[in-house]
C-alpha positions in Angstrom: -48.2 54.8 43.5 -52.0 55.2 43.3 -54.6 52.5 43.7 -58.3 52.0 44.2 -59.4 49.8 47.1 -63.1 49.3 48.1 -64.3 52.4 46.3 -61.6 54.7 47.7 -58.3 56.0 46.3 -55.0 55.7 48.1 -51.7 57.3 47.1 -48.1 56.9 48.3 -45.5 59.3 47.0 -41.9 60.2 48.0 -41.9 63.3 50.3 -39.0 64.8 48.4 -36.6 65.1 51.3 -35.9 61.4 52.2 -37.0 57.9 51.6 -40.1 58.6 53.6 -43.4 58.5 51.7 -46.5 60.6 52.1 -49.9 58.9 52.2 -53.1 60.4 50.9 -56.7 59.3 50.4 -59.6 60.4 48.2 -63.2 59.4 47.8 -63.4 60.6 44.2 -59.8 60.2 42.9 -59.7 63.9 42.1 -58.8 65.7 45.4 -56.4 64.0 47.8 -56.0 64.5 51.5 -52.5 63.8 52.8 -52.3 62.6 56.3 -48.8 61.3 57.1 -45.2 60.9 56.1 -43.4 57.8 57.2 -40.9 55.2 56.1 -42.4 52.0 54.8 -40.6 49.2 56.4 -40.1 45.6 55.2 -37.9 43.3 57.3 -37.0 46.5 59.4 -35.5 48.2 56.3 -37.1 51.2 54.5 -38.6 50.6 51.1 -40.2 52.7 48.4 -43.6 51.5 47.2 -43.8 51.6 43.5 -46.7 49.6 42.0 -49.7 47.5 43.1 -51.8 45.0 41.3 -54.3 42.2 42.0 -53.1 38.6 41.4 -55.5 35.7 41.9 -57.8 38.0 43.9 -55.0 39.2 46.3 -53.5 42.6 46.4 -49.7 42.7 45.8 -47.6 45.8 46.4 -44.2 46.0 44.8 -41.3 48.3 45.8 -37.6 48.5 46.2 -35.2 49.0 49.0 -31.5 48.8 49.9 -31.2 45.2 48.5 -33.2 45.8 45.3 -36.8 44.9 44.2 -39.3 43.3 46.6 -42.8 42.2 46.3 
């Protein structure tokens, strides 16, 4: 999942070995700097972030976990 917030780019991607996701940032959207790998928790359960959008001026991030889709 890649999104632009306040003039900067943010990316979450699966790290390839678990449900953990790596997080990266970029000022120009071309070259990313990855800084961490961690599980994204919602209600104490790991979730995979999959899409983000703005609805009525608020950022919404969607993903899925052990019980199906969440948002």
